[in-house]
N, C-alpha and C positions, 0 to 999 in steps of 0.2 A: 503495499499499500504506500503510495506516496501522497504526503501532504501537499497540495498545490498553493491554495490561498485560505487565508482566514479573514472572516469578514462578521458584518453586523447584516442579520436577515431581518426584514420588514414583515411583521404578523399583522394581519388585518382579518377581521371577523375570526379569528381563531386558526387561520391558514397561512401558508407563508404564502409572501407575495412578490417580493424580490430581494436581492441582494442591494442594500444602498451603499455598503463600503466595501471593499476588498483590499487586501494587502498581499503580494505573492509571498510566500515564506523564503523563496531562494533571493528575493531582493530586499531582505532587511535582517538585520543581526539580532532583532528584539522579536519575540514571538508577538504576532498581530493581535492576539486577544488581550495580552498584557497592556499593548498600544490602548485598544478600544475602552478597557475598563479603567485604566488610570485616565481617560480623556474623557471618562463620563459619558460616553457615547451611546450606552444603552438603557432601556426601561424595561429589563426583565420583569421587575414586579408588576409593573404595569400590564405587559403582556399576559400574566398569569391571571391577573385579576379581572381584567377588562376584555383580553382577548385582541388587544391591539398595543403594539408597542416594537421594541428592537432587542433582538438576542443575538448571542454570539453564535456563528456557526462556521463551519470548516468545508472545503471543498476538497474531497480526497479522490484520488485515482487508484483504481485495481486493475491488475491484468484482466483481460475478457475472461480467459479460462479459469478464473476464481470467483467469477459470479454466482455459480450455482453453491459454492461453499459459503460465500458471504451471505447470500440469501437465507441459507439454513442456518447460520450464525445470528443474524439478526432476529430470525423467528425464534430462535432459543432464549435470546436475551428479552425480547417483548415478554415472552411467556413467563420468564423469571422476574418480571416486573421492572426490568430495566431498559425499557423501550423509550426511545425520544423520538423526535422528530427526524426521519431517516428517508432520503428518498435517493433513488438509484435509477440512471438512465439507462436506456439498451444500448446495447454493443453498436458503436458507429452512428448512432441517431442523437439528436440535440434533444433536450428536455429532460425529465424525470418523472419517477412514478413513485409511489409510497409503497 
């Protein structure tokens, strides 16, 4: 797995809308999440309470042949109560699915 970007994801009506900020991991000597937190650019509590706000999110890339294993792992984590917002795109296609 390769971490590509750290960013801020806008939540609207309790659903992910878009990334509003992105920092490429390879382009920064600091962790992007630390930059966003110390800059007070998130509103996680508001997103949890009201369904609207900005949360930290990451864009990670896995090899295509690992997608079935990743899907099973994500399902097992959700079953154990460790699910979060995870979207996985299809191989060689834009966009993502839950």
